[in-house]
C-alpha positions, 0 to 999 in steps of 0.5 A: 500500500502506497501512502498519499504522496501529495504534500500538505502545505506547511506540514512537516514531512515527518512527525514523531510523537511518543516513539518508544522502543523496547528490547525485552525490559530495556527501554531504548527510546522513550517518549521521543517527539520530533518534527522533520521539516520538508527539505531540511537536514535534521541531525541527531547526535549523541554518544554510543548506545544513546539509541540513534541507530535504533531511531532510524531502524524504527522509522524505516520499520525494521524493528517494532516500536510504539507511538505515532510516526506520520510521513506526509500526514499519513500514519505509518503504524500499519506499514511494514518496511517494504511499504515505507520504502515504497512510500519514499523513505530510504535508509543507508545503514551504518553497515552499508549492507552492500552485495560485495560479490556484485558489481557497483552497477548491479548494486545500484540497479538493485537499489531501484527495485521498486521501479522494476515494473516501470524499468527503463526510464526510472533506472536510467534517470537514477543512474545518471543522477548517481553518477553525476553525484559520484563520478567515481562510481561510474569509473568503478561501475564494473568493479566488485563492490567488495573491493572498493575502498571505505569511502567508495563503499559509502558512496555506493551505499548512498547511491543505491539509496538514491536509486529508490528516488526517496523523499526522505533519506535516513543516514546512519553514521555515514562517516564511521570508519572513514579517514577525515579527508574521505569524511569531508568528501562524503559530507560534501555529497550530502550537502549536494543532496540537501541543495537538491531538496532531499529531506534528510535525517542524519544520525552521526557521532561526528557532531561537528560535521553534522551540525555544520551541515544541518538546519536543525539539531537534536541531542539524544542521550540514553533514549531521550532528546535532551537538547534541540534547536537550530544546528548553528545554535547547538554548535555554540552551546557550551555543553555541546562544545564540551561534550561533543565538539572539543577543541579539534575537528573530529 
């Protein structure tokens, strides 16, 4: 079942009310409320174990949750993972989750599986967009994904998600395991997506890079949002500076 794709003027693209996730008796997310404006980059930062990845997995429907999540004004409670993807939500997981034994091109084409019934035009347009954003993937199109460098693997994971033509992109730790120079390249790519109007929820331990890119920021600690506001203001908050930014670039 597809959700109604028509936007509601002035309404947030994503609305989260009282989201809760439990693993057995352990409460991982508790009473989380969050609005994601259309066309914005919303950063969620915090320490390891705070529940950041759990948040994204709950939004995409990969794990059970309670509370209300609405996308484009439609409640997602009865929608499974495949239905949420079909509605226009894509997740780039921390693990990248690539098919290492397949070529770069095949990985990208698999990303556009939701258009299999309308193959041709959508796949060609998607590939053109991905190769424009990541020229290196075009150069490596016949190379096995498992042989790519860390930065190239992250580019491929992003490109595969973009093949779904998402309206909401969920990014889980895109800089993890990458050298600072490669991290900078990845964030430049995310900035281009932002300029293209893609709505993004960015989960990231590199708070400095995330807040520099984002429009809004939220700090998640032990399953609860403890600080929220414009990203530029959070970046100047003494608590954020002391706890997450420090005096050097991460």
